[in-house]
All heavy atoms as a GROMACS GRO file, in nm:
protein
  573
    1MET      N    1  10.037   4.555   7.585
    1MET     CA    2  10.015   4.694   7.547
    1MET      C    3  10.064   4.783   7.661
    1MET      O    4  10.015   4.774   7.773
    1MET     CB    5   9.869   4.718   7.519
    1MET     CG    6   9.805   4.630   7.412
    1MET     SD    7   9.859   4.661   7.246
    1MET     CE    8   9.795   4.822   7.217
    2GLU      N    9  10.156   4.866   7.628
    2GLU     CA   10  10.216   4.952   7.728
    2GLU      C   11  10.118   5.056   7.783
    2GLU      O   12  10.135   5.107   7.892
    2GLU     CB   13  10.339   5.025   7.670
    2GLU     CG   14  10.452   4.933   7.630
    2GLU     CD   15  10.435   4.872   7.491
    2GLU    OE1   16  10.360   4.929   7.408
    2GLU    OE2   17  10.494   4.766   7.467
    3ARG      N   18  10.016   5.090   7.707
    3ARG     CA   19   9.922   5.194   7.749
    3ARG      C   20   9.824   5.147   7.855
    3ARG      O   21   9.754   5.226   7.915
    3ARG     CB   22   9.843   5.246   7.630
    3ARG     CG   23   9.928   5.324   7.531
    3ARG     CD   24   9.842   5.392   7.426
    3ARG     NE   25   9.784   5.296   7.334
    3ARG     CZ   26   9.661   5.304   7.285
    3ARG    NH1   27   9.584   5.402   7.316
    3ARG    NH2   28   9.617   5.213   7.201
    4LEU      N   29   9.815   5.016   7.876
    4LEU     CA   30   9.715   4.963   7.968
    4LEU      C   31   9.778   4.915   8.097
    4LEU      O   32   9.888   4.861   8.098
    4LEU     CB   33   9.643   4.845   7.903
    4LEU     CG   34   9.569   4.874   7.774
    4LEU    CD1   35   9.511   4.747   7.718
    4LEU    CD2   36   9.460   4.976   7.796
    5ASP      N   37   9.707   4.932   8.207
    5ASP     CA   38   9.749   4.878   8.335
    5ASP      C   39   9.681   4.743   8.350
    5ASP      O   40   9.564   4.735   8.386
    5ASP     CB   41   9.709   4.973   8.448
    5ASP     CG   42   9.749   4.919   8.584
    5ASP    OD1   43   9.835   4.829   8.590
    5ASP    OD2   44   9.695   4.968   8.684
    6LEU      N   45   9.753   4.639   8.315
    6LEU     CA   46   9.695   4.505   8.317
    6LEU      C   47   9.755   4.422   8.431
    6LEU      O   48   9.797   4.309   8.412
    6LEU     CB   49   9.719   4.435   8.183
    6LEU     CG   50   9.655   4.501   8.062
    6LEU    CD1   51   9.694   4.430   7.934
    6LEU    CD2   52   9.504   4.505   8.075
    7ALA      N   53   9.756   4.480   8.548
    7ALA     CA   54   9.811   4.409   8.663
    7ALA      C   55   9.722   4.289   8.696
    7ALA      O   56   9.600   4.301   8.703
    7ALA     CB   57   9.819   4.503   8.782
    8PRO      N   58   9.784   4.173   8.716
    8PRO     CA   59   9.704   4.055   8.749
    8PRO      C   60   9.644   4.068   8.888
    8PRO      O   61   9.699   4.135   8.976
    8PRO     CB   62   9.805   3.940   8.744
    8PRO     CG   63   9.938   4.005   8.762
    8PRO     CD   64   9.927   4.143   8.708
    9LYS      N   65   9.529   4.007   8.908
    9LYS     CA   66   9.466   4.008   9.040
    9LYS      C   67   9.395   3.875   9.061
    9LYS      O   68   9.356   3.808   8.965
    9LYS     CB   69   9.369   4.123   9.055
    9LYS     CG   70   9.246   4.115   8.966
    9LYS     CD   71   9.150   4.229   8.990
    9LYS     CE   72   9.026   4.212   8.902
    9LYS     NZ   73   8.928   4.315   8.929
   10THR      N   74   9.382   3.839   9.184
   10THR     CA   75   9.310   3.717   9.220
   10THR      C   76   9.169   3.755   9.259
   10THR      O   77   9.148   3.849   9.336
   10THR     CB   78   9.380   3.648   9.338
   10THR    OG1   79   9.514   3.617   9.300
   10THR    CG2   80   9.307   3.520   9.377
   11GLN      N   81   9.071   3.682   9.206
   11GLN     CA   82   8.932   3.711   9.237
   11GLN      C   83   8.858   3.580   9.250
   11GLN      O   84   8.870   3.491   9.166
   11GLN     CB   85   8.869   3.796   9.125
   11GLN     CG   86   8.727   3.835   9.153
   11GLN     CD   87   8.672   3.933   9.050
   11GLN    OE1   88   8.745   3.987   8.968
   11GLN    NE2   89   8.543   3.956   9.053
   12THR      N   90   8.782   3.567   9.356
   12THR     CA   91   8.701   3.448   9.378
   12THR      C   92   8.563   3.474   9.320
   12THR      O   93   8.501   3.577   9.348
   12THR     CB   94   8.690   3.417   9.528
   12THR    OG1   95   8.822   3.399   9.580
   12THR    CG2   96   8.609   3.291   9.551
   13VAL      N   97   8.517   3.382   9.238
   13VAL     CA   98   8.386   3.395   9.175
   13VAL      C   99   8.296   3.284   9.227
   13VAL      O  100   8.333   3.167   9.229
   13VAL     CB  101   8.400   3.384   9.021
   13VAL    CG1  102   8.263   3.389   8.955
   13VAL    CG2  103   8.491   3.492   8.968
   14TYR      N  104   8.179   3.321   9.273
   14TYR     CA  105   8.081   3.224   9.319
   14TYR      C  106   8.003   3.176   9.198
   14TYR      O  107   7.930   3.252   9.136
   14TYR     CB  108   7.987   3.287   9.422
   14TYR     CG  109   7.880   3.192   9.469
   14TYR    CD1  110   7.912   3.082   9.548
   14TYR    CD2  111   7.748   3.211   9.434
   14TYR    CE1  112   7.814   2.994   9.590
   14TYR    CE2  113   7.650   3.124   9.476
   14TYR     CZ  114   7.683   3.015   9.554
   14TYR     OH  115   7.586   2.928   9.595
   15GLY      N  116   8.022   3.052   9.160
   15GLY     CA  117   7.955   2.995   9.043
   15GLY      C  118   7.894   2.861   9.076
   15GLY      O  119   7.950   2.757   9.042
   16PRO      N  120   7.780   2.861   9.146
   16PRO     CA  121   7.721   2.734   9.187
   16PRO      C  122   7.672   2.652   9.068
   16PRO      O  123   7.645   2.706   8.962
   16PRO     CB  124   7.604   2.778   9.275
   16PRO     CG  125   7.565   2.911   9.220
   16PRO     CD  126   7.695   2.975   9.178
   17LEU      N  127   7.663   2.523   9.090
   17LEU     CA  128   7.615   2.433   8.986
   17LEU      C  129   7.470   2.464   8.951
   17LEU      O  130   7.431   2.462   8.835
   17LEU     CB  131   7.628   2.287   9.033
   17LEU     CG  132   7.584   2.180   8.935
   17LEU    CD1  133   7.662   2.190   8.804
   17LEU    CD2  134   7.599   2.043   8.996
   18PHE      N  135   7.392   2.495   9.052
   18PHE     CA  136   7.252   2.529   9.028
   18PHE      C  137   7.233   2.678   9.049
   18PHE      O  138   7.316   2.745   9.109
   18PHE     CB  139   7.162   2.447   9.123
   18PHE     CG  140   7.180   2.300   9.104
   18PHE    CD1  141   7.256   2.226   9.194
   18PHE    CD2  142   7.126   2.236   8.994
   18PHE    CE1  143   7.275   2.091   9.175
   18PHE    CE2  144   7.145   2.101   8.974
   18PHE     CZ  145   7.219   2.027   9.066
   19ASN      N  146   7.124   2.732   9.000
   19ASN     CA  147   7.098   2.876   9.006
   19ASN      C  148   7.044   2.914   9.144
   19ASN      O  149   6.932   2.956   9.160
   19ASN     CB  150   6.999   2.915   8.896
   19ASN     CG  151   6.999   3.065   8.870
   19ASN    OD1  152   7.086   3.135   8.916
   19ASN    ND2  153   6.899   3.111   8.797
   20ASP      N  154   7.131   2.900   9.246
   20ASP     CA  155   7.091   2.926   9.383
   20ASP      C  156   7.200   3.007   9.452
   20ASP      O  157   7.310   2.956   9.470
   20ASP     CB  158   7.069   2.795   9.456
   20ASP     CG  159   7.024   2.814   9.600
   20ASP    OD1  160   6.952   2.912   9.625
   20ASP    OD2  161   7.062   2.732   9.684
   21PRO      N  162   7.186   3.130   9.492
   21PRO     CA  163   7.062   3.206   9.475
   21PRO      C  164   7.042   3.245   9.329
   21PRO      O  165   7.136   3.250   9.252
   21PRO     CB  166   7.085   3.330   9.561
   21PRO     CG  167   7.232   3.347   9.564
   21PRO     CD  168   7.290   3.209   9.555
   22GLU      N  169   6.919   3.271   9.294
   22GLU     CA  170   6.883   3.298   9.156
   22GLU      C  171   6.953   3.421   9.100
   22GLU      O  172   6.956   3.525   9.163
   22GLU     CB  173   6.731   3.316   9.145
   22GLU     CG  174   6.681   3.320   9.004
   22GLU     CD  175   6.529   3.320   8.998
   22GLU    OE1  176   6.472   3.210   9.000
   22GLU    OE2  177   6.472   3.430   8.992
   23SER      N  178   7.013   3.407   8.984
   23SER     CA  179   7.079   3.517   8.915
   23SER      C  180   7.005   3.546   8.786
   23SER      O  181   6.972   3.453   8.711
   23SER     CB  182   7.224   3.480   8.883
   23SER     OG  183   7.280   3.573   8.792
   24ILE      N  184   6.981   3.673   8.759
   24ILE     CA  185   6.909   3.710   8.636
   24ILE      C  186   6.983   3.661   8.512
   24ILE      O  187   6.922   3.630   8.410
   24ILE     CB  188   6.883   3.863   8.629
   24ILE    CG1  189   6.784   3.892   8.515
   24ILE    CG2  190   7.014   3.939   8.613
   24ILE    CD1  191   6.723   4.028   8.520
   25TYR      N  192   7.115   3.649   8.522
   25TYR     CA  193   7.196   3.608   8.406
   25TYR      C  194   7.182   3.459   8.374
   25TYR      O  195   7.229   3.414   8.271
   25TYR     CB  196   7.342   3.644   8.429
   25TYR     CG  197   7.358   3.791   8.457
   25TYR    CD1  198   7.385   3.835   8.586
   25TYR    CD2  199   7.344   3.885   8.358
   25TYR    CE1  200   7.396   3.971   8.614
   25TYR    CE2  201   7.355   4.021   8.384
   25TYR     CZ  202   7.381   4.062   8.512
   25TYR     OH  203   7.393   4.196   8.539
   26ARG      N  204   7.118   3.384   8.462
   26ARG     CA  205   7.101   3.240   8.439
   26ARG      C  206   6.954   3.203   8.420
   26ARG      O  207   6.919   3.086   8.422
   26ARG     CB  208   7.161   3.164   8.557
   26ARG     CG  209   7.311   3.192   8.568
   26ARG     CD  210   7.373   3.118   8.680
   26ARG     NE  211   7.405   2.982   8.636
   26ARG     CZ  212   7.461   2.892   8.712
   26ARG    NH1  213   7.492   2.920   8.837
   26ARG    NH2  214   7.486   2.772   8.665
   27LEU      N  215   6.869   3.302   8.401
   27LEU     CA  216   6.727   3.276   8.379
   27LEU      C  217   6.700   3.250   8.232
   27LEU      O  218   6.785   3.276   8.146
   27LEU     CB  219   6.643   3.395   8.428
   27LEU     CG  220   6.650   3.426   8.578
   27LEU    CD1  221   6.566   3.550   8.609
   27LEU    CD2  222   6.605   3.307   8.660
   28GLU      N  223   6.582   3.203   8.204
   28GLU     CA  224   6.540   3.182   8.065
   28GLU      C  225   6.537   3.316   7.992
   28GLU      O  226   6.513   3.420   8.054
   28GLU     CB  227   6.401   3.117   8.062
   28GLU     CG  228   6.399   2.974   8.113
   28GLU     CD  229   6.481   2.880   8.027
   28GLU    OE1  230   6.471   2.887   7.903
   28GLU    OE2  231   6.556   2.798   8.084
   29PRO      N  232   6.559   3.316   7.861
   29PRO     CA  233   6.560   3.442   7.784
   29PRO      C  234   6.430   3.520   7.801
   29PRO      O  235   6.321   3.464   7.804
   29PRO     CB  236   6.576   3.394   7.640
   29PRO     CG  237   6.641   3.261   7.651
   29PRO     CD  238   6.589   3.200   7.778
   30SER      N  239   6.445   3.651   7.816
   30SER     CA  240   6.331   3.743   7.824
   30SER      C  241   6.384   3.883   7.800
   30SER      O  242   6.506   3.904   7.795
   30SER     CB  243   6.266   3.737   7.963
   30SER     OG  244   6.352   3.794   8.061
   31GLU      N  245   6.295   3.979   7.788
   31GLU     CA  246   6.338   4.118   7.769
   31GLU      C  247   6.418   4.166   7.891
   31GLU      O  248   6.517   4.237   7.878
   31GLU     CB  249   6.218   4.208   7.744
   31GLU     CG  250   6.158   4.189   7.605
   31GLU     CD  251   6.047   4.287   7.576
   31GLU    OE1  252   6.040   4.394   7.641
   31GLU    OE2  253   5.964   4.258   7.487
   32GLU      N  254   6.375   4.126   8.012
   32GLU     CA  255   6.444   4.167   8.134
   32GLU      C  256   6.586   4.108   8.140
   32GLU      O  257   6.681   4.176   8.175
   32GLU     CB  258   6.363   4.122   8.256
   32GLU     CG  259   6.423   4.166   8.387
   32GLU     CD  260   6.343   4.118   8.507
   32GLU    OE1  261   6.273   4.015   8.496
   32GLU    OE2  262   6.351   4.183   8.612
   33VAL      N  263   6.599   3.982   8.102
   33VAL     CA  264   6.730   3.917   8.101
   33VAL      C  265   6.820   3.981   7.995
   33VAL      O  266   6.937   4.011   8.021
   33VAL     CB  267   6.716   3.764   8.078
   33VAL    CG1  268   6.852   3.700   8.057
   33VAL    CG2  269   6.643   3.699   8.195
   34ASP      N  270   6.765   4.006   7.877
   34ASP     CA  271   6.842   4.073   7.771
   34ASP      C  272   6.890   4.210   7.817
   34ASP      O  273   7.006   4.247   7.792
   34ASP     CB  274   6.758   4.088   7.644
   34ASP     CG  275   6.735   3.956   7.572
   34ASP    OD1  276   6.804   3.857   7.605
   34ASP    OD2  277   6.649   3.953   7.483
   35ALA      N  278   6.804   4.285   7.886
   35ALA     CA  279   6.842   4.418   7.934
   35ALA      C  280   6.954   4.408   8.037
   35ALA      O  281   7.047   4.490   8.036
   35ALA     CB  282   6.720   4.489   7.993
   36ALA      N  283   6.948   4.309   8.124
   36ALA     CA  284   7.054   4.291   8.224
   36ALA      C  285   7.187   4.261   8.155
   36ALA      O  286   7.290   4.318   8.190
   36ALA     CB  287   7.017   4.178   8.320
   37TRP      N  288   7.187   4.170   8.058
   37TRP     CA  289   7.310   4.139   7.986
   37TRP      C  290   7.362   4.260   7.909
   37TRP      O  291   7.483   4.282   7.900
   37TRP     CB  292   7.288   4.021   7.890
   37TRP     CG  293   7.300   3.890   7.959
   37TRP    CD1  294   7.198   3.807   7.998
   37TRP    CD2  295   7.421   3.827   8.002
   37TRP    NE1  296   7.249   3.698   8.061
   37TRP    CE2  297   7.387   3.706   8.064
   37TRP    CE3  298   7.556   3.862   7.994
   37TRP    CZ2  299   7.480   3.619   8.118
   37TRP    CZ3  300   7.649   3.775   8.047
   37TRP    CH2  301   7.612   3.655   8.108
   38GLU      N  302   7.274   4.340   7.856
   38GLU     CA  303   7.314   4.459   7.780
   38GLU      C  304   7.390   4.557   7.870
   38GLU      O  305   7.485   4.621   7.825
   38GLU     CB  306   7.191   4.526   7.719
   38GLU     CG  307   7.220   4.642   7.628
   38GLU     CD  308   7.288   4.602   7.497
   38GLU    OE1  309   7.273   4.487   7.453
   38GLU    OE2  310   7.359   4.688   7.442
   39THR      N  311   7.351   4.567   7.997
   39THR     CA  312   7.417   4.662   8.087
   39THR      C  313   7.561   4.621   8.119
   39THR      O  314   7.642   4.706   8.153
   39THR     CB  315   7.340   4.678   8.220
   39THR    OG1  316   7.340   4.554   8.289
   39THR    CG2  317   7.200   4.728   8.196
   40ILE      N  318   7.593   4.493   8.109
   40ILE     CA  319   7.730   4.450   8.142
   40ILE      C  320   7.812   4.412   8.021
   40ILE      O  321   7.928   4.372   8.034
   40ILE     CB  322   7.731   4.333   8.244
   40ILE    CG1  323   7.668   4.207   8.183
   40ILE    CG2  324   7.663   4.373   8.373
   40ILE    CD1  325   7.692   4.083   8.264
   41SER      N  326   7.756   4.423   7.903
   41SER     CA  327   7.830   4.378   7.786
   41SER      C  328   7.849   4.488   7.681
   41SER      O  329   7.861   4.460   7.563
   41SER     CB  330   7.760   4.258   7.722
   41SER     OG  331   7.628   4.290   7.684
   42GLN      N  332   7.851   4.612   7.727
   42GLN     CA  333   7.877   4.723   7.635
   42GLN      C  334   8.023   4.717   7.591
   42GLN      O  335   8.113   4.715   7.674
   42GLN     CB  336   7.850   4.856   7.703
   42GLN     CG  337   7.704   4.878   7.738
   42GLN     CD  338   7.618   4.897   7.615
   42GLN    OE1  339   7.661   4.957   7.518
   42GLN    NE2  340   7.498   4.845   7.620
   43VAL      N  341   8.047   4.714   7.463
   43VAL     CA  342   8.183   4.709   7.410
   43VAL      C  343   8.208   4.840   7.336
   43VAL      O  344   8.138   4.874   7.242
   43VAL     CB  345   8.202   4.590   7.314
   43VAL    CG1  346   8.342   4.589   7.258
   43VAL    CG2  347   8.169   4.460   7.384
   44GLY      N  348   8.308   4.913   7.381
   44GLY     CA  349   8.340   5.039   7.318
   44GLY      C  350   8.456   5.024   7.222
   44GLY      O  351   8.512   4.916   7.205
   45LEU      N  352   8.490   5.133   7.158
   45LEU     CA  353   8.605   5.133   7.068
   45LEU      C  354   8.734   5.138   7.147
   45LEU      O  355   8.741   5.203   7.252
   45LEU     CB  356   8.599   5.254   6.975
   45LEU     CG  357   8.483   5.259   6.878
   45LEU    CD1  358   8.486   5.390   6.801
   45LEU    CD2  359   8.489   5.143   6.783
   46PHE      N  360   8.833   5.070   7.098
   46PHE     CA  361   8.966   5.076   7.158
   46PHE      C  362   9.061   5.100   7.043
   46PHE      O  363   9.102   5.008   6.973
   46PHE     CB  364   8.998   4.947   7.231
   46PHE     CG  365   9.127   4.955   7.306
   46PHE    CD1  366   9.129   5.012   7.431
   46PHE    CD2  367   9.244   4.908   7.252
   46PHE    CE1  368   9.248   5.020   7.502
   46PHE    CE2  369   9.363   4.916   7.320
   46PHE     CZ  370   9.365   4.972   7.446
   47ALA      N  371   9.092   5.226   7.020
   47ALA     CA  372   9.175   5.263   6.906
   47ALA      C  373   9.322   5.237   6.935
   47ALA      O  374   9.370   5.264   7.045
   47ALA     CB  375   9.154   5.410   6.873
   48ILE      N  376   9.391   5.180   6.837
   48ILE     CA  377   9.535   5.161   6.846
   48ILE      C  378   9.599   5.210   6.716
   48ILE      O  379   9.533   5.219   6.613
   48ILE     CB  380   9.574   5.014   6.873
   48ILE    CG1  381   9.528   4.921   6.761
   48ILE    CG2  382   9.519   4.968   7.008
   48ILE    CD1  383   9.576   4.778   6.777
   49SER      N  384   9.725   5.242   6.723
   49SER     CA  385   9.795   5.293   6.606
   49SER      C  386   9.835   5.179   6.512
   49SER      O  387   9.834   5.062   6.550
   49SER     CB  388   9.921   5.368   6.650
   49SER     OG  389  10.015   5.276   6.704
   50GLY      N  390   9.872   5.216   6.390
   50GLY     CA  391   9.921   5.118   6.294
   50GLY      C  392  10.044   5.045   6.347
   50GLY      O  393  10.060   4.924   6.327
   51GLU      N  394  10.129   5.118   6.416
   51GLU     CA  395  10.250   5.058   6.475
   51GLU      C  396  10.212   4.952   6.579
   51GLU      O  397  10.274   4.845   6.586
   51GLU     CB  398  10.334   5.168   6.540
   51GLU     CG  399  10.464   5.118   6.600
   51GLU     CD  400  10.545   5.232   6.659
   51GLU    OE1  401  10.593   5.317   6.581
   51GLU    OE2  402  10.558   5.234   6.783
   52GLU      N  403  10.110   4.981   6.658
   52GLU     CA  404  10.064   4.884   6.758
   52GLU      C  405  10.002   4.762   6.692
   52GLU      O  406  10.016   4.650   6.741
   52GLU     CB  407   9.967   4.951   6.855
   52GLU     CG  408  10.035   5.051   6.946
   52GLU     CD  409   9.939   5.134   7.026
   52GLU    OE1  410   9.838   5.182   6.969
   52GLU    OE2  411   9.964   5.154   7.146
   53VAL      N  412   9.934   4.782   6.580
   53VAL     CA  413   9.878   4.670   6.504
   53VAL      C  414   9.991   4.576   6.459
   53VAL      O  415   9.982   4.455   6.472
   53VAL     CB  416   9.795   4.719   6.383
   53VAL    CG1  417   9.755   4.603   6.294
   53VAL    CG2  418   9.673   4.797   6.429
   54VAL      N  419  10.099   4.634   6.409
   54VAL     CA  420  10.215   4.555   6.366
   54VAL      C  421  10.274   4.478   6.484
   54VAL      O  422  10.310   4.361   6.472
   54VAL     CB  423  10.321   4.645   6.298
   54VAL    CG1  424  10.449   4.568   6.272
   54VAL    CG2  425  10.265   4.703   6.169
   55LYS      N  426  10.284   4.544   6.601
   55LYS     CA  427  10.336   4.476   6.721
   55LYS      C  428  10.252   4.355   6.759
   55LYS      O  429  10.302   4.261   6.820
   55LYS     CB  430  10.342   4.573   6.839
   55LYS     CG  431  10.456   4.671   6.832
   55LYS     CD  432  10.456   4.759   6.957
   55LYS     CE  433  10.566   4.862   6.955
   55LYS     NZ  434  10.564   4.947   7.076
   56LEU      N  435  10.124   4.360   6.725
   56LEU     CA  436  10.036   4.247   6.753
   56LEU      C  437  10.046   4.138   6.646
   56LEU      O  438   9.978   4.036   6.653
   56LEU     CB  439   9.890   4.295   6.761
   56LEU     CG  440   9.857   4.384   6.880
   56LEU    CD1  441   9.717   4.445   6.864
   56LEU    CD2  442   9.864   4.304   7.009
   57GLY      N  443  10.133   4.161   6.546
   57GLY     CA  444  10.152   4.064   6.441
   57GLY      C  445  10.043   4.065   6.336
   57GLY      O  446  10.022   3.967   6.266
   58LYS      N  447   9.974   4.178   6.325
   58LYS     CA  448   9.863   4.190   6.229
   58LYS      C  449   9.900   4.288   6.118
   58LYS      O  450   9.991   4.368   6.129
   58LYS     CB  451   9.736   4.238   6.300
   58LYS     CG  452   9.693   4.150   6.416
   58LYS     CD  453   9.655   4.013   6.369
   58LYS     CE  454   9.609   3.927   6.486
   58LYS     NZ  455   9.578   3.792   6.447
   59ASP      N  456   9.824   4.283   6.010
   59ASP     CA  457   9.845   4.370   5.895
   59ASP      C  458   9.761   4.497   5.910
   59ASP      O  459   9.638   4.489   5.910
   59ASP     CB  460   9.805   4.295   5.767
   59ASP     CG  461   9.827   4.375   5.641
   59ASP    OD1  462   9.864   4.495   5.649
   59ASP    OD2  463   9.809   4.318   5.532
   60PRO      N  464   9.825   4.614   5.922
   60PRO     CA  465   9.748   4.738   5.938
   60PRO      C  466   9.658   4.769   5.819
   60PRO      O  467   9.561   4.844   5.833
   60PRO     CB  468   9.854   4.847   5.954
   60PRO     CG  469   9.985   4.781   5.957
   60PRO     CD  470   9.968   4.636   5.927
   61LEU      N  471   9.686   4.712   5.704
   61LEU     CA  472   9.600   4.737   5.587
   61LEU      C  473   9.467   4.663   5.598
   61LEU      O  474   9.375   4.689   5.520
   61LEU     CB  475   9.673   4.695   5.459
   61LEU     CG  476   9.800   4.775   5.428
   61LEU    CD1  477   9.869   4.718   5.304
   61LEU    CD2  478   9.769   4.922   5.410
   62LYS      N  479   9.456   4.572   5.694
   62LYS     CA  480   9.332   4.495   5.711
   62LYS      C  481   9.259   4.538   5.838
   62LYS      O  482   9.186   4.460   5.898
   62LYS     CB  483   9.365   4.346   5.719
   62LYS     CG  484   9.421   4.292   5.590
   62LYS     CD  485   9.448   4.145   5.600
   62LYS     CE  486   9.503   4.091   5.470
   62LYS     NZ  487   9.533   3.949   5.479
   63THR      N  488   9.277   4.663   5.879
   63THR     CA  489   9.212   4.714   5.999
   63THR      C  490   9.112   4.823   5.963
   63THR      O  491   9.114   4.876   5.853
   63THR     CB  492   9.316   4.772   6.098
   63THR    OG1  493   9.384   4.880   6.034
   63THR    CG2  494   9.416   4.666   6.141
   64VAL      N  495   9.027   4.854   6.056
   64VAL     CA  496   8.931   4.962   6.039
   64VAL      C  497   9.000   5.093   6.073
   64VAL      O  498   9.068   5.104   6.173
   64VAL     CB  499   8.810   4.943   6.132
   64VAL    CG1  500   8.716   5.062   6.125
   64VAL    CG2  501   8.737   4.815   6.097
   65LYS      N  502   8.985   5.191   5.988
   65LYS     CA  503   9.045   5.322   6.009
   65LYS      C  504   8.942   5.414   6.075
   65LYS      O  505   8.831   5.429   6.025
   65LYS     CB  506   9.090   5.385   5.877
   65LYS     CG  507   9.178   5.297   5.790
   65LYS     CD  508   9.317   5.281   5.847
   65LYS     CE  509   9.412   5.213   5.752
   65LYS     NZ  510   9.409   5.070   5.748
   66LEU      N  511   8.978   5.472   6.188
   66LEU     CA  512   8.888   5.566   6.256
   66LEU      C  513   8.912   5.705   6.203
   66LEU      O  514   9.025   5.744   6.176
   66LEU     CB  515   8.914   5.563   6.406
   66LEU     CG  516   8.884   5.432   6.478
   66LEU    CD1  517   8.916   5.446   6.626
   66LEU    CD2  518   8.741   5.390   6.459
   67SER      N  519   8.806   5.781   6.193
   67SER     CA  520   8.819   5.920   6.150
   67SER      C  521   8.878   6.003   6.265
   67SER      O  522   8.867   5.964   6.381
   67SER     CB  523   8.685   5.977   6.105
   67SER     OG  524   8.595   5.978   6.213
   68GLU      N  525   8.937   6.115   6.233
   68GLU     CA  526   9.000   6.202   6.333
   68GLU      C  527   8.902   6.244   6.443
   68GLU      O  528   8.942   6.258   6.558
   68GLU     CB  529   9.056   6.326   6.265
   68GLU     CG  530   9.170   6.298   6.168
   68GLU     CD  531   9.300   6.263   6.241
   68GLU    OE1  532   9.321   6.315   6.351
   68GLU    OE2  533   9.377   6.184   6.185
   69ASP      N  534   8.776   6.262   6.408
   69ASP     CA  535   8.679   6.311   6.507
   69ASP      C  536   8.636   6.204   6.607
   69ASP      O  537   8.562   6.232   6.702
   69ASP     CB  538   8.557   6.372   6.438
   69ASP     CG  539   8.479   6.270   6.356
   69ASP    OD1  540   8.540   6.174   6.308
   69ASP    OD2  541   8.358   6.291   6.337
   70MET      N  542   8.682   6.082   6.592
   70MET     CA  543   8.646   5.975   6.684
   70MET      C  544   8.740   5.967   6.804
   70MET      O  545   8.731   5.878   6.886
   70MET     CB  546   8.640   5.842   6.612
   70MET     CG  547   8.529   5.838   6.509
   70MET     SD  548   8.493   5.675   6.451
   70MET     CE  549   8.399   5.612   6.589
   71GLY      N  550   8.834   6.058   6.812
   71GLY     CA  551   8.922   6.063   6.928
   71GLY      C  552   9.065   6.026   6.896
   71GLY      O  553   9.096   5.978   6.789
   72GLU      N  554   9.148   6.050   6.996
   72GLU     CA  555   9.290   6.019   6.980
   72GLU      C  556   9.320   5.884   7.041
   72GLU      O  557   9.246   5.833   7.124
   72GLU     CB  558   9.373   6.126   7.050
   72GLU     CG  559   9.362   6.260   6.983
   72GLU     CD  560   9.457   6.362   7.045
   72GLU    OE1  561   9.564   6.320   7.091
   72GLU    OE2  562   9.422   6.479   7.047
   73PHE      N  563   9.432   5.830   7.001
   73PHE     CA  564   9.476   5.705   7.061
   73PHE      C  565   9.620   5.714   7.100
   73PHE      O  566   9.693   5.800   7.067
   73PHE     CB  567   9.454   5.586   6.968
   73PHE     CG  568   9.508   5.606   6.829
   73PHE    CD1  569   9.638   5.570   6.799
   73PHE    CD2  570   9.429   5.661   6.730
   73PHE    CE1  571   9.687   5.587   6.671
   73PHE    CE2  572   9.479   5.678   6.602
   73PHE     CZ  573   9.606   5.641   6.573
   0.00000   0.00000   0.00000
């Protein structure tokens, strides 16, 4: 997608086998854990044009149409 800056980057992620030090994201389910996941998993709308849908090899007739008041793309 030409509209996005998708420059690759190298990032080191600390992912120990055991939960040490303890991370809220690896605890047993609870309201507190759910709230933590909710803060990092918000998914917004990403509007693209019919032409961009075709470039992705998809059928624009099978997409969700956004109303004009939902913003420009």
